[in-house]
N, C-alpha and C positions, 0 to 999 in steps of 0.2 A: 592668474586673474582673468585673462581673456577666456579661458576655458570655463571658468565659473560663471562669468557673465553670459556666455553663450548658452550654458545649461539653464540659466535663469530665464533667458528669452524663450527657450523651448518649454520650460515649465509654465510660463505665462500663456503660451498658446494652448498647452494641454488643459490648463485650468479654465481658459475661456470656453473650450469645447465641453468640459465637464460641467461647468456652471450652467450651460444652456440645456444640455441633454441628460445630465446625471450620470454619464459614463463615457467611455471612449477615448479618454485622454491618452491611454497607453498606446493607441494606434499611431499617435503622432510622436509622443515623447520618447518611447523606447527606440524606434528605428533611427530617429535623428540623433539621440544621445549616444548611440553605439558608434557613431562616427568620431566621437571624442573620447569615450571611456569604454572599458570592457563591459560586456553584456551584464555580468553579475553585479557590477557596480551600478549600472543604470537601473536594473530591476530593483535593487535595494533602495537606491536614492528616490526613485519615482514611486515606490510603494509608500514611502513616508509622505511624499507630496500628494499622492492620491488620497491617503488617509486624511490629510488636512482638508483637502477639497470635499471629501465625503462628510467630514464633521461640520464643515462650514455650511454646506448645502442642507444637510439633514437637520442641523440644529438652528438654522437661520430662522425658520418659522416652524417649529416642531408640531404645532397644532394642525398644520396642513397635511402632515403625514397621516396616512390611513393605517393606524397601528394594527388593525386586524389583518391587513394584507402583509405587513411586515412579520407579524408573529406566525403567519402561515408559512412564510418563506424560511425563517430562521432554523427550525429543526432539521430540514433537509439540506440547508447550506452546511450545517455542522456535519451531517452524515456524508455528504458529497466531498467535503474537504478532508475528512478522516479517510475515506476510501481513496481519494486521490493521492494522499500521502503514503498509504500503505499498499493496498492491493493493486489499484489501477495503474501505478507507476510501472508495473511489469507488462502492461498491455502495449501493443504496437502504437507508438505515439503518432506516427505518420497517418495511419488509417483513422485514428481517432480524430485528428485534426481535419482530415478530408471530410469525414461524416458530419462533424459539428459545423465546419465552415460551409458545406453545401446546404445544410438545413437553414442556417442563419441567412445565407445569401438568398435562397429561394423564398423564405418568408419575407425578407425585406423587399425584394422585388415585387412580390405579391401585394404587399402593403402599399407600395408606391403606385402600382398600376390599378388597383381596385377603385371603384367609384365610391362605395360606401365604407365608412370607417366606424359605424355604430355598433358593430357586433360586440357582445359581451360574453366572455367565456366563463365557464364554471370555476368556482374557487378551488376545485380539486386539482386544477392545473398548477396551482402554487407548489404542490409537492414536487412535481417534475421540474418546474422552473428552479426551485431552490436546490434540488439535487444536481441538476445539470450545471447550475452556476457555481456550486461548490467544487465540483469536479474540474470544470474548465478554468476556474480561478487558480486552482492548485497546479494543474498540468500545463496550462498555456498562459496564465496571467491575464485571462480575459473572462471574468465572471459576470460582467455587466449585461451582455446581450440576452441571456435567458431571462433575467429579471425584467429587462426592458420589454421583451416580447410579451411576457405575461401581463405586466402592469399596463402596457399600452392598450390591452384588450379588456380592461376592467372598467372602462367608462369613467376614469378619473379626470378631474380637471387638470390643467397643466401644472398648477401649483401643487396639487395632491401627488401627481406623478413624480415631479421633481423631488419633493420632500421624501416620499416613500422610497424612491430610488436611492436617495441619500442614506436612509436608514439601512437599506439592504446592503449597499456597498460599504458602509461603516463596518457591518458584521463581516463581510467577505474580505475586505482589505485589511481589517484589523487582525484577522486570523493569519493572513499572509505576512504582515509585519511581524507578528509574534513568531512565525516560523523563521524569518530572517534573523531575528534576535537570537533564537535558539541555535541555529546552525552557523551563525558567525558573521555574515556580511555587515550587519548593522552594529557590530562591535568595533568596526574600523574607524579610526579618527578621521580619515580623509573624507569619508561619506558625510560626516556631520559638519565638516568644514564647508563642503559643497552645499549641504542643506541650508547653511546660514545665508547663502545667496539665493537658493532656489525657493525657499518657503515664503519670503516676502513677495517674490514674483508671483507665486501661486495666489496669494491674497489679492494682489493687484488684478490678476486675471479674473478672479471670481467677482471682484467688485464691478469690473466692466461687464462681465457676463450677466450679472443681476440686473444691470440697467437695460441690456438688450432683451433679456427674458421678459421683463415687464411689458414691453411694447409689442411682443410677438403674440399673435393669436394662437389658440390651442392647435389649430390645424397645421400651422407652420412649425410649431415645436415638435409635433408628432412626425411631421415630414423630415425634420432635422434628425430625429431619432432613427427613422427608417434609413436615412442616408448613412448614418453612423453604423447601422447594422450591415448595410451593404459593404462598407469598408471593413467591418469586423470579419464578415464571412470571407471576403476577398483576401484579407490579411492572413487568415488561417490557412486558406488554400495555397497562398504564395509561400508561406513558411513550410507547409507540407511538401511542396514541390522542390524547395531549396534544400531539404534534408536528404 
């Protein structure tokens, strides 16, 4: 019971972060949860939790989502995920984490330090963002940063950004959950017992996050996104150094 309640508290914190930025919960939930449960258990449990968060955020106000941006991302998310499962699993994971982590960290620091945030990039970058997100989601469980980088530079309102990120992560995390069902972890009874405690905490975290999100101006939301990208990049570099 104590373990389940602690996991629920971790889930609340992760959902709070996800509800504000649209990604990044795994940076908190997975490291903390592995102090209590095995890594495979934590990854499977919080994949379910993150899918609930994505569904709640993406479908809260679906009209806010920019469907054209999402449909540009989806094809390459599928391609990146397929390659991550098949060909790219044979590549050196440490080198891949270093490259991805360095890129994300440099971009995030650039975003935090630059004075102007009005630059809008071409829609063509959606292909690269979707591809990179699909790969990184499969290999590292961190698909959100590439989507966040692209969408943050498309001139979206904070509501459009959050809802569109929700749609993108529904696709990415949904594929990951499907993989966990196929390979076995989500067939274990113990994970669903823990989920009975975790999922209500996720809903509570998202409820609080929605209240906070409404009062934050767009600039502060984008700054929070950039800070989560810093943590994402640093986390990948730390994991690479630890292997």
